[in-house]
Biopython code that builds the backbone (N, CA, C, O; Angstrom):
import numpy as np
from Bio.PDB.StructureBuilder import StructureBuilder

atoms = [
    (1, "ARG", "N", (-16.072, 192.913, 85.483)),
    (1, "ARG", "CA", (-15.699, 191.492, 84.706)),
    (1, "ARG", "C", (-16.589, 191.380, 83.608)),
    (1, "ARG", "O", (-16.273, 190.528, 82.778)),
    (2, "ASN", "N", (-17.693, 192.072, 83.382)),
    (2, "ASN", "CA", (-18.116, 192.352, 82.331)),
    (2, "ASN", "C", (-19.529, 193.803, 82.168)),
    (2, "ASN", "O", (-18.832, 194.749, 82.534)),
    (3, "ALA", "N", (-20.839, 194.390, 81.886)),
    (3, "ALA", "CA", (-21.209, 195.056, 81.568)),
    (3, "ALA", "C", (-21.936, 195.162, 83.448)),
    (3, "ALA", "O", (-21.866, 196.113, 84.227)),
    (4, "ALA", "N", (-22.416, 194.137, 83.600)),
    (4, "ALA", "CA", (-23.513, 194.289, 84.864)),
    (4, "ALA", "C", (-22.851, 194.569, 85.934)),
    (4, "ALA", "O", (-23.342, 195.344, 86.754)),
    (5, "ASP", "N", (-21.593, 193.984, 86.140)),
    (5, "ASP", "CA", (-20.810, 194.190, 86.735)),
    (5, "ASP", "C", (-20.214, 195.811, 87.335)),
    (5, "ASP", "O", (-20.094, 196.436, 88.388)),
    (6, "LEU", "N", (-19.944, 195.959, 85.765)),
    (6, "LEU", "CA", (-19.829, 197.332, 85.916)),
    (6, "LEU", "C", (-20.991, 198.418, 86.778)),
    (6, "LEU", "O", (-20.802, 199.126, 87.768)),
    (7, "GLU", "N", (-22.241, 198.201, 85.937)),
    (7, "GLU", "CA", (-23.960, 198.731, 86.298)),
    (7, "GLU", "C", (-23.609, 198.880, 87.674)),
    (7, "GLU", "O", (-23.701, 199.966, 88.247)),
    (8, "ARG", "N", (-22.950, 197.152, 88.590)),
    (8, "ARG", "CA", (-23.936, 196.899, 90.285)),
    (8, "ARG", "C", (-22.292, 198.254, 90.958)),
    (8, "ARG", "O", (-22.358, 199.047, 91.897)),
    (9, "ALA", "N", (-21.260, 198.037, 90.162)),
    (9, "ALA", "CA", (-20.062, 198.644, 90.844)),
    (9, "ALA", "C", (-20.639, 200.218, 91.236)),
    (9, "ALA", "O", (-20.691, 200.601, 92.405)),
    (10, "VAL", "N", (-21.083, 201.109, 90.012)),
    (10, "VAL", "CA", (-21.919, 202.035, 90.052)),
    (10, "VAL", "C", (-23.197, 202.538, 90.439)),
    (10, "VAL", "O", (-23.567, 203.711, 90.397)),
    (11, "ALA", "N", (-23.802, 201.587, 90.800)),
    (11, "ALA", "CA", (-25.374, 202.083, 91.232)),
    (11, "ALA", "C", (-24.866, 201.297, 92.778)),
    (11, "ALA", "O", (-25.851, 201.418, 93.507)),
    (12, "ALA", "N", (-23.848, 200.618, 93.496)),
    (12, "ALA", "CA", (-23.385, 201.245, 94.834)),
    (12, "ALA", "C", (-22.806, 201.963, 95.596)),
    (12, "ALA", "O", (-22.645, 201.839, 96.810)),
    (13, "HIS", "N", (-22.436, 202.829, 94.832)),
    (13, "HIS", "CA", (-21.737, 204.067, 95.070)),
    (13, "HIS", "C", (-22.533, 205.102, 94.757)),
    (13, "HIS", "O", (-21.974, 206.191, 94.629)),
    (14, "ALA", "N", (-23.765, 205.039, 94.593)),
    (14, "ALA", "CA", (-25.005, 205.883, 93.831)),
    (14, "ALA", "C", (-24.882, 207.107, 94.913)),
    (14, "ALA", "O", (-24.954, 208.324, 94.740)),
    (15, "ALA", "N", (-24.664, 206.304, 96.126)),
    (15, "ALA", "CA", (-25.362, 207.873, 96.917)),
    (15, "ALA", "C", (-24.026, 208.629, 97.179)),
    (15, "ALA", "O", (-24.086, 209.507, 98.040)),
    (16, "LEU", "N", (-22.617, 208.382, 96.456)),
    (16, "LEU", "CA", (-21.581, 209.202, 97.169)),
    (16, "LEU", "C", (-21.717, 210.569, 97.090)),
    (16, "LEU", "O", (-22.503, 210.706, 96.153)),
    (17, "PRO", "N", (-21.403, 211.789, 97.543)),
    (17, "PRO", "CA", (-21.654, 212.552, 96.119)),
    (17, "PRO", "C", (-21.180, 213.003, 94.811)),
    (17, "PRO", "O", (-20.316, 212.290, 94.301)),
    (18, "PRO", "N", (-21.599, 214.144, 94.090)),
    (18, "PRO", "CA", (-21.258, 214.550, 92.934)),
    (18, "PRO", "C", (-19.606, 214.791, 92.252)),
    (18, "PRO", "O", (-19.171, 214.795, 91.100)),
    (19, "SER", "N", (-18.840, 215.023, 93.923)),
    (19, "SER", "CA", (-17.831, 215.410, 93.106)),
    (19, "SER", "C", (-16.412, 214.362, 93.460)),
    (19, "SER", "O", (-15.225, 214.372, 93.136)),
    (20, "ALA", "N", (-17.595, 213.199, 94.586)),
    (20, "ALA", "CA", (-16.379, 211.858, 94.600)),
    (20, "ALA", "C", (-15.846, 211.356, 93.454)),
    (20, "ALA", "O", (-16.454, 211.768, 92.466)),
    (21, "ALA", "N", (-15.173, 210.809, 93.270)),
    (21, "ALA", "CA", (-14.414, 209.582, 92.136)),
    (21, "ALA", "C", (-14.789, 208.332, 91.870)),
    (21, "ALA", "O", (-15.409, 207.650, 92.686)),
    (22, "LEU", "N", (-14.462, 207.946, 90.766)),
    (22, "LEU", "CA", (-14.811, 206.112, 91.228)),
    (22, "LEU", "C", (-13.871, 205.741, 91.014)),
    (22, "LEU", "O", (-13.890, 205.946, 89.800)),
    (23, "TRP", "N", (-13.000, 205.338, 91.185)),
    (23, "TRP", "CA", (-11.876, 204.076, 90.651)),
    (23, "TRP", "C", (-12.170, 202.950, 90.217)),
    (23, "TRP", "O", (-12.684, 202.196, 91.043)),
    (24, "LEU", "N", (-11.988, 202.482, 88.965)),
    (24, "LEU", "CA", (-12.764, 201.089, 88.470)),
    (24, "LEU", "C", (-11.138, 200.096, 87.831)),
    (24, "LEU", "O", (-10.204, 200.185, 87.034)),
    (25, "ILE", "N", (-11.769, 199.143, 88.950)),
    (25, "ILE", "CA", (-10.069, 198.282, 87.395)),
    (25, "ILE", "C", (-10.750, 197.739, 86.799)),
    (25, "ILE", "O", (-11.917, 197.447, 87.060)),
    (26, "HIS", "N", (-10.111, 197.493, 85.839)),
    (26, "HIS", "CA", (-10.095, 196.158, 84.795)),
    (26, "HIS", "C", (-9.385, 195.849, 84.272)),
    (26, "HIS", "O", (-8.322, 196.387, 84.584)),
    (27, "GLY", "N", (-9.286, 194.824, 83.126)),
    (27, "GLY", "CA", (-8.281, 194.327, 81.972)),
    (27, "GLY", "C", (-7.776, 195.296, 81.187)),
    (27, "GLY", "O", (-8.115, 196.464, 80.996)),
    (28, "LYS", "N", (-6.910, 194.620, 80.763)),
    (28, "LYS", "CA", (-5.634, 195.911, 79.971)),
    (28, "LYS", "C", (-5.266, 195.138, 79.072)),
    (28, "LYS", "O", (-5.527, 193.935, 79.095)),
    (29, "GLY", "N", (-4.710, 195.622, 78.293)),
    (29, "GLY", "CA", (-4.782, 195.447, 76.905)),
    (29, "GLY", "C", (-5.483, 194.292, 76.021)),
    (29, "GLY", "O", (-6.151, 193.596, 76.786)),
    (30, "PRO", "N", (-5.580, 193.803, 74.598)),
    (30, "PRO", "CA", (-6.396, 193.703, 74.083)),
    (30, "PRO", "C", (-6.454, 192.302, 74.026)),
    (30, "PRO", "O", (-6.915, 191.877, 72.967)),
    (31, "LYS", "N", (-6.149, 191.524, 74.790)),
    (31, "LYS", "CA", (-7.234, 190.558, 74.892)),
    (31, "LYS", "C", (-7.450, 190.254, 76.816)),
    (31, "LYS", "O", (-7.124, 189.283, 77.499)),
    (32, "ALA", "N", (-8.106, 191.517, 77.177)),
    (32, "ALA", "CA", (-9.259, 191.938, 78.230)),
    (32, "ALA", "C", (-10.262, 191.461, 77.935)),
    (32, "ALA", "O", (-10.695, 191.963, 76.898)),
    (33, "THR", "N", (-11.179, 190.342, 78.540)),
    (33, "THR", "CA", (-12.163, 190.465, 78.011)),
    (33, "THR", "C", (-13.337, 191.873, 78.467)),
    (33, "THR", "O", (-14.418, 192.092, 77.921)),
    (34, "PHE", "N", (-12.973, 192.336, 79.134)),
    (34, "PHE", "CA", (-14.056, 193.591, 79.234)),
    (34, "PHE", "C", (-12.775, 194.731, 80.188)),
    (34, "PHE", "O", (-12.633, 194.852, 81.405)),
    (35, "GLY", "N", (-11.984, 195.442, 78.993)),
    (35, "GLY", "CA", (-11.404, 195.837, 79.553)),
    (35, "GLY", "C", (-11.175, 198.020, 79.806)),
    (35, "GLY", "O", (-11.326, 198.424, 80.959)),
    (36, "GLU", "N", (-10.876, 198.991, 78.792)),
    (36, "GLU", "CA", (-10.672, 199.748, 79.124)),
    (36, "GLU", "C", (-11.923, 200.696, 78.274)),
    (36, "GLU", "O", (-12.762, 201.424, 78.804)),
    (37, "ALA", "N", (-11.748, 200.440, 76.912)),
    (37, "ALA", "CA", (-12.523, 200.652, 75.989)),
    (37, "ALA", "C", (-14.169, 200.319, 76.560)),
    (37, "ALA", "O", (-15.042, 201.121, 76.892)),
    (38, "PRO", "N", (-14.186, 199.192, 76.531)),
    (38, "PRO", "CA", (-15.862, 198.725, 76.826)),
    (38, "PRO", "C", (-16.358, 199.957, 78.306)),
    (38, "PRO", "O", (-17.227, 200.820, 78.436)),
    (39, "VAL", "N", (-15.675, 199.619, 78.848)),
    (39, "VAL", "CA", (-15.594, 200.806, 81.006)),
    (39, "VAL", "C", (-15.637, 202.177, 80.610)),
    (39, "VAL", "O", (-16.310, 203.057, 81.148)),
    (40, "ARG", "N", (-14.632, 202.336, 79.326)),
    (40, "ARG", "CA", (-14.760, 203.966, 79.265)),
    (40, "ARG", "C", (-16.812, 204.442, 78.514)),
    (40, "ARG", "O", (-17.720, 205.153, 78.942)),
    (41, "ALA", "N", (-16.598, 203.362, 77.027)),
    (41, "ALA", "CA", (-17.695, 204.202, 77.282)),
    (41, "ALA", "C", (-19.022, 203.211, 77.805)),
    (41, "ALA", "O", (-20.040, 203.032, 77.137)),
    (42, "TRP", "N", (-18.879, 202.899, 78.520)),
    (42, "TRP", "CA", (-20.435, 202.778, 79.793)),
    (42, "TRP", "C", (-20.013, 204.339, 80.307)),
    (42, "TRP", "O", (-20.572, 205.422, 80.129)),
    (43, "MET", "N", (-18.915, 204.007, 80.942)),
    (43, "MET", "CA", (-19.194, 204.922, 81.747)),
    (43, "MET", "C", (-19.448, 206.614, 81.168)),
    (43, "MET", "O", (-19.917, 207.452, 81.938)),
    (44, "ARG", "N", (-19.171, 206.870, 80.117)),
    (44, "ARG", "CA", (-19.286, 208.101, 79.370)),
    (44, "ARG", "C", (-21.084, 208.048, 79.010)),
    (44, "ARG", "O", (-21.842, 208.910, 79.455)),
    (45, "ALA", "N", (-21.484, 207.073, 78.279)),
    (45, "ALA", "CA", (-22.516, 207.321, 78.250)),
    (45, "ALA", "C", (-23.852, 207.572, 79.910)),
    (45, "ALA", "O", (-25.053, 207.835, 79.983)),
    (46, "THR", "N", (-23.027, 207.369, 80.686)),
    (46, "THR", "CA", (-23.541, 206.955, 81.723)),
    (46, "THR", "C", (-24.008, 208.571, 82.523)),
    (46, "THR", "O", (-24.855, 208.789, 83.390)),
    (47, "GLY", "N", (-23.056, 209.514, 81.808)),
    (47, "GLY", "CA", (-22.565, 210.579, 82.457)),
    (47, "GLY", "C", (-21.148, 211.693, 83.555)),
    (47, "GLY", "O", (-21.010, 212.722, 84.217)),
    (48, "PHE", "N", (-20.144, 209.997, 82.833)),
    (48, "PHE", "CA", (-19.149, 209.738, 83.657)),
    (48, "PHE", "C", (-18.050, 210.922, 82.699)),
    (48, "PHE", "O", (-18.487, 211.760, 81.911)),
    (49, "MET", "N", (-16.959, 210.760, 82.943)),
    (49, "MET", "CA", (-15.918, 211.493, 82.469)),
    (49, "MET", "C", (-14.426, 211.084, 82.544)),
    (49, "MET", "O", (-13.794, 212.140, 82.583)),
    (50, "ASP", "N", (-13.787, 210.291, 82.572)),
    (50, "ASP", "CA", (-12.669, 209.318, 82.655)),
    (50, "ASP", "C", (-11.548, 211.080, 83.136)),
    (50, "ASP", "O", (-11.551, 212.102, 82.450)),
    (51, "THR", "N", (-10.930, 210.918, 84.155)),
    (51, "THR", "CA", (-10.061, 211.583, 84.275)),
    (51, "THR", "C", (-8.320, 211.322, 84.751)),
    (51, "THR", "O", (-7.309, 211.965, 85.037)),
    (52, "LYS", "N", (-8.792, 209.966, 84.606)),
    (52, "LYS", "CA", (-6.842, 209.394, 85.122)),
    (52, "LYS", "C", (-6.820, 207.878, 84.768)),
    (52, "LYS", "O", (-7.662, 206.993, 84.921)),
    (53, "ILE", "N", (-5.695, 207.885, 84.297)),
    (53, "ILE", "CA", (-5.534, 206.184, 84.161)),
    (53, "ILE", "C", (-4.297, 205.194, 85.222)),
    (53, "ILE", "O", (-3.397, 206.003, 85.445)),
    (54, "SER", "N", (-4.119, 204.533, 85.561)),
    (54, "SER", "CA", (-2.550, 204.394, 86.101)),
    (54, "SER", "C", (-2.822, 201.979, 85.920)),
    (54, "SER", "O", (-3.744, 201.217, 86.207)),
    (55, "ALA", "N", (-1.487, 201.800, 85.348)),
    (55, "ALA", "CA", (-1.390, 200.408, 85.516)),
    (55, "ALA", "C", (-1.589, 200.366, 86.960)),
    (55, "ALA", "O", (-1.218, 201.127, 87.854)),
    (56, "VAL", "N", (-2.361, 199.137, 86.967)),
    (56, "VAL", "CA", (-2.066, 197.956, 88.779)),
    (56, "VAL", "C", (-1.251, 196.948, 88.704)),
    (56, "VAL", "O", (-0.742, 196.520, 89.739)),
    (57, "SER", "N", (-0.927, 196.290, 87.290)),
    (57, "SER", "CA", (-0.264, 195.422, 87.218)),
    (57, "SER", "C", (-0.274, 194.843, 85.598)),
    (57, "SER", "O", (-0.953, 195.224, 84.645)),
    (58, "ALA", "N", (0.353, 194.192, 85.653)),
    (58, "ALA", "CA", (0.319, 193.385, 83.725)),
    (58, "ALA", "C", (-0.577, 192.979, 83.485)),
    (58, "ALA", "O", (-0.657, 193.056, 82.259)),
    (59, "THR", "N", (-1.552, 192.471, 83.927)),
    (59, "THR", "CA", (-3.413, 192.384, 82.927)),
    (59, "THR", "C", (-4.416, 193.722, 83.787)),
    (59, "THR", "O", (-5.584, 194.016, 83.535)),
    (60, "LEU", "N", (-3.802, 194.145, 84.492)),
    (60, "LEU", "CA", (-5.133, 195.322, 85.243)),
    (60, "LEU", "C", (-4.498, 196.679, 85.215)),
    (60, "LEU", "O", (-3.340, 197.088, 85.141)),
    (61, "SER", "N", (-6.064, 197.396, 85.331)),
    (61, "SER", "CA", (-5.176, 198.920, 84.782)),
    (61, "SER", "C", (-6.706, 199.279, 85.483)),
    (61, "SER", "O", (-7.708, 198.564, 85.503)),
    (62, "ALA", "N", (-6.449, 201.076, 86.221)),
    (62, "ALA", "CA", (-7.060, 201.169, 86.987)),
    (62, "ALA", "C", (-7.722, 202.665, 86.315)),
    (62, "ALA", "O", (-6.851, 203.354, 85.785)),
    (63, "THR", "N", (-8.763, 203.097, 86.280)),
    (63, "THR", "CA", (-9.423, 204.835, 85.439)),
    (63, "THR", "C", (-9.676, 204.871, 86.894)),
    (63, "THR", "O", (-9.759, 204.042, 87.800)),
    (64, "ARG", "N", (-9.758, 206.017, 86.780)),
    (64, "ARG", "CA", (-10.461, 207.424, 87.749)),
    (64, "ARG", "C", (-11.878, 208.236, 86.740)),
    (64, "ARG", "O", (-11.661, 209.076, 85.867)),
    (65, "TYR", "N", (-13.080, 207.805, 87.076)),
    (65, "TYR", "CA", (-13.418, 208.223, 86.739)),
    (65, "TYR", "C", (-15.052, 209.813, 87.417)),
    (65, "TYR", "O", (-16.016, 209.217, 87.897)),
    (66, "SER", "N", (-15.149, 210.639, 87.420)),
    (66, "SER", "CA", (-16.251, 211.703, 88.044)),
    (66, "SER", "C", (-17.596, 212.026, 87.039)),
    (66, "SER", "O", (-17.773, 211.592, 85.901)),
    (67, "ILE", "N", (-18.222, 212.661, 87.597)),
    (67, "ILE", "CA", (-19.360, 212.380, 86.776)),
    (67, "ILE", "C", (-19.442, 214.293, 86.109)),
    (67, "ILE", "O", (-19.502, 215.344, 86.748)),
    (68, "ARG", "N", (-19.423, 214.140, 85.239)),
    (68, "ARG", "CA", (-18.924, 214.835, 84.200)),
    (68, "ARG", "C", (-19.662, 216.435, 84.299)),
    (68, "ARG", "O", (-20.873, 216.554, 84.117)),
    (69, "SER", "N", (-18.692, 217.747, 84.637)),
    (69, "SER", "CA", (-19.701, 218.913, 85.092)),
    (69, "SER", "C", (-20.949, 219.849, 83.632)),
    (69, "SER", "O", (-20.177, 220.187, 82.734)),
    (70, "ARG", "N", (-21.385, 219.975, 83.517)),
    (70, "ARG", "CA", (-22.601, 220.382, 83.117)),
    (70, "ARG", "C", (-21.893, 221.866, 82.698)),
    (70, "ARG", "O", (-22.582, 222.765, 82.218)),
]
sb = StructureBuilder()
sb.init_structure("model")
sb.init_model(0)
sb.init_chain("A")
sb.init_seg("    ")
for serial, (resi, resn, name, xyz) in enumerate(atoms, 1):
    if name == "N":
        sb.init_residue(resn, " ", resi, " ")
    sb.init_atom(name, np.array(xyz, "f"), 0.0, 1.0, " ", f" {name:<3s}", serial, name[0])
structure = sb.get_structure()
């Protein structure tokens, strides 16, 4: 729903191995209060790369993120 929720979700999964992927569900489209663009910006700034996006419903999308390889 917001950056604080995103931060908590990523922190809750911090013990996963580096090869694990995280799927994040977020709002879809220009009316989303916290949609794809802010999620992508936050995740990329913290070392993740988006690798796939999928529609979930008319109002939600899911994006898969993995830790960026160096």
